C-alpha positions in Angstrom: -55.7 -12.3 53.0 -52.2 -12.4 54.4 -50.0 -9.3 54.0 -46.6 -7.7 54.7 -46.6 -5.3 57.5 -43.9 -2.6 57.7 -43.5 -1.8 61.4 -41.4 1.1 62.7 -39.5 0.4 65.9 -38.0 2.8 68.5 -34.9 4.8 67.6 -33.7 4.8 71.2 -36.3 5.0 73.9 -38.1 1.6 73.9 -41.4 3.2 74.9 -41.6 4.9 71.5 -43.7 2.2 69.9 -47.4 2.3 69.1 -50.1 0.0 70.5 -50.9 -0.9 66.9 -47.3 -1.9 66.2 -47.3 -4.1 69.3 -50.5 -5.9 68.2 -49.2 -6.5 64.7 -46.0 -8.0 66.1 -48.0 -10.2 68.4 -50.3 -11.4 65.6 -48.0 -12.1 62.6 -46.6 -15.6 61.9 -42.9 -14.4 61.8 -40.9 -11.2 61.9 -38.1 -10.2 59.6 -35.4 -8.3 61.4 -32.3 -6.4 60.3 -30.3 -7.8 63.2 -32.1 -10.6 65.2 -29.9 -9.9 68.3 -31.0 -6.2 68.4 -34.6 -7.0 67.7 -34.7 -9.7 70.4 -34.0 -7.1 73.0 -37.1 -5.1 71.9 -39.3 -8.1 71.6 -38.3 -9.3 75.0 -39.1 -5.8 76.4 -42.5 -6.1 74.8 -43.0 -9.7 76.0 -43.4 -10.9 72.3 -42.3 -14.4 71.4 -42.3 -14.8 67.6 -39.9 -16.5 65.2 -37.3 -14.0 63.9 -35.6 -14.3 60.5 -32.7 -12.2 59.3 -33.4 -9.6 56.6 -30.6 -7.2 55.9 -28.8 -5.6 52.9 -26.5 -8.5 52.5 -29.1 -11.2 52.1 -32.3 -9.4 50.9 -31.8 -10.0 47.2 -31.6 -13.8 47.9 -34.6 -13.9 50.3 -37.3 -11.5 49.1 -38.9 -14.1 46.7 -39.1 -16.7 49.5 -40.8 -14.1 51.8 -43.3 -13.1 49.1 -44.1 -16.8 48.5 -44.7 -17.3 52.2 -47.1 -14.4 52.4 -48.9 -15.6 49.2 -49.3 -19.0 50.9 -51.2 -17.3 53.8 -48.5 -16.3 56.3 -48.6 -12.8 57.8 -45.1 -11.2 58.0 -43.8 -8.1 59.7 -40.6 -6.3 58.7 -38.7 -4.3 61.3 -35.3 -2.7 61.2 -32.8 -2.1 64.1 -34.4 1.3 64.7 -36.9 3.5 62.9 -39.0 2.9 59.8 -37.8 0.1 57.5 -37.0 1.5 54.0 -35.7 4.8 55.3 -31.9 4.2 55.1 -32.6 0.6 56.1 -33.6 -2.5 54.2 -37.3 -2.6 53.1 -37.7 -1.1 49.6 -36.8 -4.3 47.7 -39.2 -6.4 49.7 -42.0 -3.9 49.4 -41.5 -3.7 45.6 -41.4 -7.5 45.3 -44.6 -7.9 47.2 -46.4 -5.3 45.2 -45.3 -6.8 42.0 -46.8 -10.1 43.2 -50.0 -8.3 44.1 -49.4 -8.9 47.8 -50.9 -6.3 50.2 -48.4 -4.1 52.0 -49.5 -2.2 55.1 -47.1 0.4 56.5 -47.6 1.6 60.1 -46.7 5.1 61.2 -44.1 5.5 63.8 -40.6 6.3 64.9 -38.0 7.8 62.5 -35.0 10.1 63.3 -35.4 12.6 60.5 -38.7 14.2 61.5 -37.9 15.1 65.2 -34.5 16.5 64.1 -36.2 18.5 61.4 -38.9 19.9 63.6 -36.5 20.9 66.4 -34.0 22.4 64.0 -35.9 25.7 63.9 -35.8 25.6 60.1 -38.8 25.6 57.8 -40.6 22.3 57.9 -43.2 22.9 55.2 -40.8 21.9 52.4 -37.7 19.8 52.9 -35.7 17.1 51.2 -34.3 14.0 52.8 -30.9 12.8 51.5 -30.1 10.1 54.1 -26.5 9.0 54.0 -24.3 10.6 51.4 -22.1 8.4 49.2 -18.9 7.7 51.2 -16.6 8.3 48.2 -17.6 8.3 44.6 -20.2 11.0 43.8 -20.1 12.6 47.2 -18.9 16.0 46.3 -20.9 16.1 43.1 -24.0 15.4 45.1 -23.2 18.2 47.6 -22.6 20.6 44.7 -26.1 19.7 43.3 -27.6 20.5 46.7 -25.8 23.8 47.2 -28.6 25.7 45.5 -31.4 23.8 47.2 -33.8 26.3 48.9 -35.6 23.6 51.0 -34.3 22.4 54.4 -32.0 19.4 53.8 -31.7 16.4 56.1 -28.7 14.0 56.2 -27.8 11.0 58.3 -24.2 10.5 59.3 -22.1 8.3 61.5 -20.0 9.7 64.4 -16.8 8.8 62.6 -17.6 11.0 59.6 -19.7 13.8 61.1 -16.8 16.3 61.3 -15.7 15.6 57.8 -19.2 15.9 56.6 -19.7 19.3 58.2 -16.4 20.5 56.8 -17.4 19.4 53.3 -20.8 21.1 53.7 -19.1 24.3 54.8 -16.7 24.1 51.7 -19.6 23.6 49.2 -22.5 25.5 50.9 -20.5 28.2 52.6 -19.2 28.3 56.1 -22.0 30.7 57.3 -24.9 28.4 56.2 -27.0 27.5 59.3 -27.2 23.9 60.6 -28.7 22.0 63.4 -27.0 18.7 64.4 -29.0 16.2 66.5 -27.5 13.1 68.1 -28.8 10.3 70.2 -32.4 11.3 69.7 -34.9 10.0 72.3 -32.0 8.7 74.4 -30.6 9.9 77.8 -27.9 12.1 76.2 -30.0 13.5 73.4 -28.4 16.7 72.1 -28.9 19.3 69.4 -26.1 21.8 68.5 -27.1 24.8 66.3 -25.0 27.4 64.6 -23.2 27.9 61.3 -21.5 25.0 59.6 -18.1 26.4 60.6 -19.2 26.8 64.3 -20.7 23.4 64.6 -17.8 21.7 62.9 -15.5 23.4 65.5 -17.7 22.2 68.3 -17.4 18.5 67.3 -13.7 18.9 66.7 -13.4 19.6 70.4 -16.3 17.4 71.6 -15.8 13.8 70.4 -18.9 12.8 68.3 -20.8 9.9 69.9 -24.0 8.2 68.8 -26.1 8.5 65.7 -26.3 11.8 64.0 -28.9 13.8 62.0 -27.7 16.9 60.2 -30.3 19.4 59.2 -29.1 22.2 56.9 -31.0 25.4 56.2 -31.9 25.9 52.6 -30.1 28.5 50.5 -31.3 32.0 51.3 -32.6 31.4 54.8 -31.5 34.3 57.0 -30.8 33.2 60.6 -28.6 34.5 63.3 -25.2 32.8 63.5 -24.6 32.3 67.2 -24.0 28.7 68.1 -26.6 27.2 70.4 -26.7 23.9 72.2 -29.5 22.0 73.9 -29.3 18.7 75.6 -31.2 16.6 78.1 -28.3 15.7 80.3 -24.6 16.7 80.6 -22.2 13.8 79.9 
């Protein structure tokens, strides 16, 4: 029976893909990609030649039924995003739900995602955490932060380089400037870096060091007592 495969792809280092993921991509009838140009680079690297179809947040509502019908007709389909696991701050949820409602099998492969490496290397408790992804850019943003201020679990956010300083400033305003944070950027890439300290200290750091790359912000839960000296680790100096 044909099915939908959810296939994680590397978040930076192209070698971070499982043997199983490669086999699935080799065997399916076609691949749904968030950006076919980006995915073509990965598939070329893996020597995989399969038809690519666009599947992104601007067209997914119009195409999910067609994809589900193709699978129901016997075609195996893989869904990939530009980087990481589809459905985690990337398109995927709507297609999975549509397939399940049509009683189509969905098989999700384990693999790359940015939030888990950032969480583990933050030094904060990993046994209980909450993933918030990207905060609302405008409406509801501060309300959501206010709701999270009392959260005792480690909290994970994604943020763009253009808003990371503003985000840290807002977190400091709502959570308190002394709350501990670990900010990772460019995970698995040549210039991977993690900056640790208080929200105030790390915001100051990125005011004087222009933010570049994709960011994961890991904030200590309320009540965690950690020393407040800023720390920085990186693979290479830029």
